C-alpha positions in Angstrom: 82.5 95.0 80.2 80.2 98.4 80.2 79.0 98.5 76.1 79.9 95.1 75.5 81.6 93.8 71.9 81.0 97.1 70.0 83.5 98.5 67.6 84.7 101.2 69.2 86.6 103.4 66.6 87.1 106.5 68.6 90.0 108.0 69.9 90.1 109.3 73.4 94.0 111.2 74.6 94.4 112.4 77.9 97.8 113.4 79.8 98.3 112.4 83.2 101.1 113.6 85.9 103.4 110.2 86.4 102.2 110.1 90.5 98.7 109.4 88.5 100.4 107.5 86.0 101.4 105.5 89.2 98.1 105.0 91.2 96.3 104.6 87.8 98.5 101.6 87.0 98.6 100.6 90.3 95.2 100.4 90.8 94.6 98.9 87.4 97.4 95.6 88.7 95.7 94.9 92.1 92.1 95.5 90.4 93.5 92.6 87.5 91.9 94.8 84.2 93.7 93.7 81.4 94.7 97.6 80.1 94.7 101.0 81.0 92.8 101.9 78.6 90.3 99.4 79.6 90.1 100.7 83.4 90.3 103.9 82.4 86.5 103.5 79.6 85.5 101.4 82.5 85.2 104.3 85.0 84.8 107.2 82.3 82.0 105.2 81.3 80.9 104.2 85.1 80.7 108.6 86.0 79.6 109.0 82.7 76.5 106.5 84.2 75.7 108.0 87.6 76.1 112.2 85.6 73.0 111.3 84.4 71.2 108.5 86.0 72.0 111.9 88.8 72.7 109.0 91.8 76.1 109.3 93.6 76.9 107.7 96.3 78.6 109.1 99.2 81.6 106.7 98.7 81.9 107.9 95.3 81.5 111.0 96.9 84.2 110.6 99.6 86.1 109.0 96.5 86.6 112.7 94.8 87.6 114.0 97.4 90.3 112.7 98.3 91.7 112.3 94.3 91.6 115.7 94.7 93.2 116.5 97.7 95.3 113.5 96.3 96.1 116.2 93.8 96.4 119.5 95.0 98.9 117.3 97.2 100.7 117.0 94.5 100.7 120.6 93.6 101.8 121.9 96.7 104.7 119.6 97.2 106.3 121.0 93.8 106.0 123.9 93.8 107.0 123.2 96.8 110.2 122.0 95.8 110.9 124.3 93.1 110.6 127.6 95.3 114.1 125.6 97.9 115.6 125.3 94.2 114.7 129.0 93.3 115.7 130.4 96.8 117.7 127.9 98.1 117.8 125.0 101.7 117.4 128.9 103.6 115.6 129.1 106.9 113.5 132.0 108.1 115.2 133.8 110.8 113.7 133.1 113.9 114.6 129.5 112.4 117.7 129.9 112.5 118.1 131.7 115.9 116.3 128.8 117.4 118.8 126.4 116.3 
């Protein structure tokens, strides 16, 4: 643990999409963390430490990029689903003619 046994009195809350929560829960299970809170605290504090030291590795940059791309993919999928609900399952005329 990064902060040892210090008395923790401050609380931070943030919201996750269901898919983000499942990814976090899966990572906790795979890596053997006691709780999602502990995992989130350690990861955030590690990121804060890296940010203040100015050392960022290529691997961390790629991991961050991968996470951003996953979030973008999730958002695009949600938007496509919303568009389908509004417009129905219509296909463009060119596609329908080719079928």
